[in-house]
C-alpha positions in Angstrom: 22.6 123.0 188.1 24.0 123.4 184.6 26.4 120.9 183.1 30.0 121.6 182.4 30.5 123.1 179.0 33.1 120.5 178.0 30.7 117.7 178.9 27.9 119.2 176.8 30.2 119.4 173.8 30.9 115.7 173.7 27.3 114.4 174.4 25.1 113.5 171.5 21.5 112.2 171.1 21.5 108.4 171.4 18.7 108.2 168.9 20.0 110.3 166.0 23.5 111.4 167.1 22.8 115.1 166.8 24.2 117.6 169.4 22.2 118.4 172.5 21.4 121.7 174.1 20.5 122.5 177.7 17.0 123.6 178.5 16.1 124.8 182.0 12.5 124.9 183.1 11.4 126.1 186.5 11.9 122.7 188.1 13.9 120.5 185.8 17.0 120.6 183.5 16.8 118.7 180.2 19.1 118.0 177.3 17.1 118.6 174.1 18.2 117.1 170.8 18.8 119.7 168.1 18.4 117.2 165.3 15.7 117.9 162.7 12.7 115.6 163.3 14.0 114.2 166.5 13.7 116.7 169.4 13.8 114.2 172.2 14.3 115.7 175.7 16.5 113.8 178.1 16.2 114.4 181.8 19.1 115.4 184.0 18.8 113.9 187.5 21.1 114.9 190.3 23.4 116.5 187.8 23.7 113.3 185.7 22.2 113.2 182.2 20.0 110.2 181.6 20.6 109.4 177.9 18.2 106.6 177.5 15.7 106.8 174.7 13.1 105.1 176.9 13.4 107.8 179.5 13.3 110.7 177.0 10.3 113.0 176.6 8.8 113.2 173.1 8.3 116.6 171.6 4.7 117.9 171.8 
């Protein structure tokens, strides 16, 4: 389930404060940081973004 456009516009990466973009895989939705050198991917669980650095997936 995609997030509302207005919500995505106001969210930012907690680690570097760069904008986030939605990335949908076959099973999960993540918010991925667009900041150069950051790239953390935050999970979206039950339609709620989990914007905790400890919960984020590091880029490969």
